[in-house]
C-alpha positions in Angstrom: 102.1 83.3 92.3 102.3 80.5 94.9 100.5 82.8 97.4 97.7 83.2 94.9 97.5 79.4 94.3 97.4 78.9 98.1 94.6 81.5 98.4 92.7 79.6 95.7 93.1 76.4 97.6 91.7 78.1 100.8 88.7 79.4 98.9 88.0 76.0 97.3 88.2 74.1 100.5 86.2 76.6 102.5 83.4 75.9 100.0 83.8 72.2 101.0 83.3 73.1 104.7 86.9 73.3 105.9 88.1 76.2 108.1 91.7 77.4 108.3 93.7 77.1 111.5 97.1 78.6 112.5 97.8 75.6 114.7 99.1 72.6 112.7 98.5 70.3 115.7 94.7 71.0 115.4 94.5 70.4 111.7 92.6 67.5 110.0 94.2 68.3 106.7 97.6 69.9 106.0 98.5 71.0 102.5 102.1 72.2 101.6 102.3 74.3 98.5 105.8 74.1 97.1 108.3 75.9 94.9 111.1 74.2 92.9 112.8 77.1 91.2 116.0 76.5 93.1 117.4 73.6 95.1 117.2 75.5 98.4 113.4 75.9 98.0 113.1 72.1 97.4 115.2 71.3 100.5 113.1 73.6 102.7 109.9 71.9 101.4 111.2 68.4 102.4 112.4 69.7 105.8 108.9 71.0 106.4 107.3 67.7 105.3 109.6 66.0 107.9 108.1 68.1 110.6 104.6 67.3 109.5 105.4 63.6 109.5 105.7 63.8 113.3 102.2 65.2 113.5 100.9 62.4 111.4 102.6 59.8 113.7 100.7 61.4 116.6 97.4 61.6 114.6 97.1 58.8 112.0 93.8 60.4 110.8 95.6 63.5 109.7 95.6 63.9 105.9 98.9 65.2 104.4 99.0 66.7 100.9 101.7 68.4 98.9 101.2 70.4 95.7 102.9 73.0 93.6 106.1 72.8 91.5 108.0 70.3 93.6 105.0 67.9 93.5 104.8 68.5 89.7 108.5 67.8 89.3 108.7 64.7 91.5 105.3 63.2 90.9 105.1 59.6 92.1 108.8 59.7 93.1 108.1 62.1 96.0 106.5 59.2 97.8 109.9 57.4 97.9 111.3 60.3 100.0 108.1 61.0 101.8 106.1 57.8 102.0 103.8 59.2 104.7 102.1 61.6 102.2 98.5 60.9 101.3 97.9 63.3 98.3 100.2 64.7 95.7 98.8 67.2 93.2 100.5 69.2 90.4 100.2 72.7 89.1 97.3 71.9 86.8 95.3 70.0 89.3 94.3 72.4 92.1 90.7 72.3 91.0 90.5 68.6 91.7 91.5 68.8 95.4 88.0 68.1 96.8 87.7 65.0 94.7 91.2 63.8 95.7 90.4 64.2 99.4 87.1 62.3 99.0 88.9 59.5 97.1 91.5 59.1 99.8 88.9 59.2 102.6 86.8 56.6 100.8 89.5 53.9 100.2 92.6 55.1 102.0 94.8 54.8 98.8 97.2 57.5 98.1 96.4 59.9 95.3 98.9 61.2 92.9 97.6 63.6 90.2 100.2 65.6 88.2 99.1 65.3 84.6 99.1 68.4 82.5 95.7 69.4 81.0 95.1 71.0 77.6 93.3 73.8 79.4 94.3 74.6 83.0 91.0 74.6 84.9 92.5 76.0 88.0 93.4 79.1 86.0 89.7 80.0 86.1 89.5 79.7 89.9 89.1 82.9 91.9 90.6 83.5 95.3 88.2 85.5 97.5 90.0 88.1 99.6 89.6 88.4 103.4 87.0 90.9 104.5 88.6 94.3 104.5 91.4 93.4 102.2 92.3 96.2 99.7 94.8 94.3 97.7 94.4 91.1 95.7 96.2 88.9 93.1 94.6 88.0 89.8 96.1 85.3 87.5 95.9 86.4 83.9 98.0 83.6 82.4 100.0 80.5 83.3 103.0 78.7 81.9 105.9 79.8 79.7 107.1 79.1 76.2 110.6 80.7 76.5 112.6 77.7 77.8 115.5 79.7 79.3 118.4 77.2 79.8 118.4 77.5 83.6 114.6 77.6 84.2 112.4 74.7 85.2 109.1 76.7 85.0 108.0 75.6 81.5 108.4 72.0 82.6 106.4 72.5 85.8 103.8 75.0 84.8 103.4 73.9 81.2 103.0 76.1 78.0 101.6 79.6 78.0 97.8 79.8 78.4 96.0 83.1 78.7 92.6 83.7 80.3 89.9 85.5 78.2 90.0 89.2 78.9 86.3 89.3 79.8 86.8 86.7 82.5 89.7 88.8 84.0 87.6 92.0 84.0 84.6 90.3 85.6 86.9 88.9 88.4 88.5 92.3 89.0 85.1 94.0 89.1 84.0 91.5 91.7 87.1 92.2 93.7 86.5 95.9 93.5 82.9 95.4 94.6 84.3 93.5 97.6 86.4 96.5 98.6 89.7 95.7 96.8 91.4 98.8 95.4 94.8 97.3 94.2 95.2 94.3 92.0 98.5 92.6 91.0 98.3 90.7 87.7 100.2 87.4 87.7 101.8 85.3 85.0 105.1 83.7 84.3 105.4 86.2 81.4 102.6 88.7 81.5 104.0 90.6 78.5 103.0 87.6 76.3 99.4 87.8 77.5 96.9 87.1 74.8 99.2 85.3 72.3 97.5 81.9 72.8 93.9 83.3 72.4 92.8 84.2 68.9 91.5 87.7 68.6 92.4 88.5 72.3 93.7 91.9 73.2 97.4 92.1 74.0 98.7 93.0 77.5 98.7 96.9 77.0 95.1 96.8 75.9 94.2 94.7 78.9 95.9 97.1 81.2 93.9 100.0 79.7 90.7 98.1 80.2 91.5 97.3 83.9 92.3 100.9 84.4 88.7 101.6 83.6 87.3 99.2 86.2 85.2 101.1 88.8 86.9 101.1 92.2 90.4 100.0 91.1 93.0 102.6 92.0 96.2 100.7 91.6 97.4 98.1 89.1 100.7 96.1 89.4 102.0 93.1 87.5 104.7 90.5 87.5 106.7 89.1 85.9 107.9 90.7 82.6 110.2 89.3 80.0 112.4 92.0 78.3 112.1 90.6 74.8 108.3 91.0 75.0 108.3 94.5 76.5 106.7 96.7 73.8 106.7 100.4 73.4 102.9 100.4 73.8 103.3 98.7 77.2 105.9 101.3 78.2 103.5 104.1 77.2 100.9 102.6 79.6 102.9 103.9 82.5 102.3 107.4 81.4 98.7 106.9 80.1 97.0 104.5 82.5 96.5 106.5 85.7 96.0 103.4 87.9 99.1 101.6 86.7 101.8 101.9 89.5 105.2 103.3 88.6 107.1 100.1 89.1 108.2 97.3 86.8 110.1 94.1 87.6 112.2 93.3 84.5 114.7 90.4 85.0 118.0 90.8 83.2 119.8 87.8 84.6 123.2 88.8 83.2 125.0 91.8 81.7 127.0 89.7 79.3 125.9 88.9 75.8 127.8 85.6 75.8 125.9 84.4 78.9 122.6 85.8 77.7 123.0 83.7 74.6 123.9 80.6 76.7 120.9 81.3 78.9 118.6 81.5 75.7 117.2 84.8 76.9 116.4 86.2 73.5 117.8 89.6 73.8 121.2 91.4 74.0 122.6 93.7 76.7 122.1 96.7 74.4 118.5 95.7 73.7 117.8 95.4 77.4 119.3 98.9 78.0 117.1 100.3 75.2 114.1 98.9 77.1 115.2 100.7 80.2 115.8 103.9 78.3 112.3 103.6 76.8 110.6 103.1 80.2 112.4 106.1 81.6 111.5 108.2 78.6 107.7 107.6 79.1 108.0 107.7 83.0 111.3 109.2 84.2 110.8 108.3 87.8 109.7 104.7 87.3 111.0 102.2 89.8 112.8 99.3 88.2 113.8 96.0 89.9 115.4 93.0 88.4 116.8 89.5 88.8 120.4 88.4 88.3 122.0 84.9 88.3 125.7 84.7 89.2 127.9 81.7 88.3 125.9 80.4 85.3 128.1 77.8 83.5 130.7 79.5 81.5 130.5 82.8 83.3 134.0 84.3 83.3 135.3 87.2 85.4 134.8 89.5 82.4 131.2 88.3 82.1 130.6 89.0 85.7 132.1 92.5 85.4 129.8 93.2 82.5 126.9 92.5 84.8 128.2 94.9 87.4 128.7 97.5 84.7 125.1 97.1 83.6 124.0 97.6 87.1 126.0 100.9 87.3 124.3 102.0 84.1 120.8 101.2 85.1 120.9 101.8 88.9 118.1 99.4 89.9 115.8 100.2 92.8 116.3 96.7 94.0 117.6 93.4 92.8 116.9 89.7 93.5 120.1 87.8 93.0 121.0 84.1 93.2 123.7 81.7 92.6 123.1 79.4 89.7 121.3 76.2 90.8 121.1 73.3 88.5 117.6 72.0 87.9 116.7 68.6 86.5 115.2 68.7 83.0 116.6 72.1 82.0 119.0 72.6 79.1 121.8 73.9 81.3 122.1 70.5 83.1 125.5 69.2 82.1 126.8 72.4 80.6 130.5 72.6 80.6 132.7 75.2 82.4 130.9 75.0 85.7 131.7 77.8 88.1 133.1 76.8 91.5 130.8 77.3 94.4 133.4 79.5 96.2 133.5 81.8 93.1 129.7 82.0 93.0 129.6 83.1 96.6 132.3 85.7 96.2 130.5 87.2 93.1 127.2 87.2 94.9 128.7 89.1 97.8 130.2 91.7 95.4 126.9 92.1 93.6 125.0 92.5 96.9 127.3 95.2 98.1 126.9 97.2 94.9 123.1 96.8 94.8 122.9 98.0 98.4 124.6 101.2 97.4 122.2 101.7 94.5 119.1 100.8 96.6 120.0 103.3 99.3 120.8 106.0 96.7 117.4 105.5 95.0 115.6 105.5 98.3 117.2 108.7 99.4 115.8 110.5 96.4 112.4 110.3 98.1 113.5 112.1 101.3 111.5 115.3 101.7 108.9 114.2 99.2 105.2 113.4 99.8 104.1 109.9 98.6 100.7 108.3 98.3 100.7 105.3 100.6 98.3 102.4 100.6 98.4 101.4 104.3 98.6 97.7 104.8 98.4 97.5 108.6 100.6 97.5 111.7 104.3 97.6 111.3 106.2 94.4 112.3 108.9 96.6 113.9 106.8 98.7 116.3 103.3 98.5 117.9 103.0 102.3 117.5 103.7 102.3 113.7 101.7 101.5 110.6 103.2 100.3 107.3 102.3 100.6 103.7 103.6 100.8 100.1 104.2 103.7 97.8 103.1 103.4 94.1 106.7 102.6 93.4 106.5 99.6 95.7 108.6 100.9 98.5 107.8 100.1 102.1 107.1 103.0 104.4 106.7 102.9 108.2 105.1 105.8 110.0 103.5 106.7 113.4 99.8 106.3 113.0 96.5 104.8 114.3 95.3 101.4 113.5 92.2 102.9 111.9 94.4 104.0 109.1 94.7 100.4 107.8 93.4 100.0 104.3 93.3 103.7 103.7 95.3 105.8 101.2 97.5 108.4 103.0 99.7 111.2 102.0 103.0 110.6 103.8 106.1 112.8 103.9 109.3 110.8 103.6 111.7 111.8 106.4 114.4 109.2 106.2 115.5 106.5 103.8 117.0 103.2 104.8 118.1 100.2 102.8 115.0 98.1 103.2 112.3 100.7 104.0 111.5 104.4 104.4 110.5 106.4 107.4 107.6 108.8 107.0 105.0 110.9 108.8 101.5 112.0 107.8 101.8 115.0 105.6 100.9 118.3 107.2 98.8 120.8 105.4 96.8 118.2 103.5 93.1 118.8 104.0 92.5 115.1 104.4 95.8 113.2 104.5 94.0 109.8 104.5 91.0 108.6 102.6 89.3 105.2 101.9 88.1 106.4 98.5 
């Protein structure tokens, strides 16, 4: 989501005459787009700002701006810690960047704009893909109404707001006409799409409509909330040809007691019913998830319940984190805090189990041919290309650079923990195509 916001910023400022540069020392304007979902992300942002400060000392004309969730969270207070900043803009204020820059250039006074708006204008902005890009992000909604006890997102992104379906379809058709063949639909809770728009189609109907857009071959989406995952949405995996066979469905804990404390809105059994439903409609669907360890009150029995749920589901991959207290959330000040040492030990256990499951799931693909959307050169070898399967697994294979942005049939030869090794499938009349 932050990548998409950054792409929108680039598109917006390109229209204002700016050009991007990979050399910070050459920049007239540096914008840092930030995350604040965990304390570590905030610390990294302030560290980066410290490095940019040295550039500003060398070049007083350099304009430094910070946006995103950390800017939204801190507002004016961020200037106490980073007094060298020129512009601070929040999650609802991206569209105003050109004006903020002009205001600063005109009078030299620092600009701080972090007010929420009744309608998020930046939600309507489109990020233009680079020439030749075959994948793109499309924001379909912003904000969240769930208020999970640990989560700062509703406070920093605001309440749910969905875009009109016709606007989304127009944007996706423009992307397809530009050569994009894969779109990833973004929202803090895409399953709730349409609830804030009277008469708007729900998320399953939107998926079916996007599946009919000329030129779009693959559809992905993130992120889903389990309580809003309907049977109709599950059925889409079997019925919408372009919809990729992967879903990210955060569970956060396998303990009913902790799920209640987190205010997640579902039970362990209800989550497992959703998993069963997904695999009923699409048996080989790839399922990934999020887990928080060490949430206040988590006992050893609660943690073991999470491991047991993992054994039941066998996720393809898992993003796991130690609980990090965030200012403004309901969990701040909860009793029965879990010691940091215990959090670390539990996270290690969880990682070890998930590594077993990931390797097991990856090995199921050995000897099978997969359709691969080739993204470009592999980072690991100058002779290899890399791409993703429809189930969102990375595959490296020996191939020519000309294969970039093409769809290839690849035989999976070897499975590893973080990627697969393949080769162009033999016997295919045309193993690669640009369609």
